N, C-alpha and C positions, 0 to 999 in steps of 0.2 A: 225855759217856761215864765213868762214875765207875770201871767195871767193869774199864779200862786201866789206873788208876791205881796207881803203887806204893803199897804199905803203908811207911810208915817203920819199922814195927815188925819186919819182913822182912829190913830192910837188915844187913847184917853186913859189917864192913870189918876185916880183918887188922890190928890195932894194932902189927905188927911191921914194916909196910911205912913209909916214910917220908913225910913230909907229903906232899907231892905226888902220891904215888901214890895214899894214902888219900883225895885229895880225888877223883882220877880215879875210882876203885872205887865211893866214894860215889854220885858223878852217875852212874857207868855203871849202879847199881843202882836209884837213885831215879828214874834218865829225866828228871823234871824238876823241879827243887827249889824251884821256884816254885808247883807244886801237885801233892799228893799226898795220900794219906790218912793219916791215923793211927786206925787202927780202922775205925769206921764215920765218922769226921768227916772232912771233905775241908779241906786248909790248903791257901789261896792266898794268895800274896804278891803285893802290888801297891804299885807307888811311884808317888807324887804330882809335879808339875811344882813345887808349892810349899813343897818342902823339910820338912813335919813329918814328926817323928820317930814311931815307932812307938810308943814310949813316951806322946807328947802324944795319940796317936789312941786308947790307951787309955785313959788317963784320960779324956777327952773320952766316951767308951763308959759308963764306968763311972760319971762323973756325970749321964747321960741315964737311967741305969736307976731305974725306980721301982717 
């Protein structure tokens, strides 16, 4: 259900808060930092047991685009 996902464009964190409070406020607003929207795009983060880094995954994706 994508209509329940928070849009990161709507997140507004007070920069005057200390780091820990800013993190708490971001999590409160975004609800799920591993799955949210950016406009019409759904952003979903997953981690694998094989230890590949995000950069390696992106490089593999770009190599396979034809």
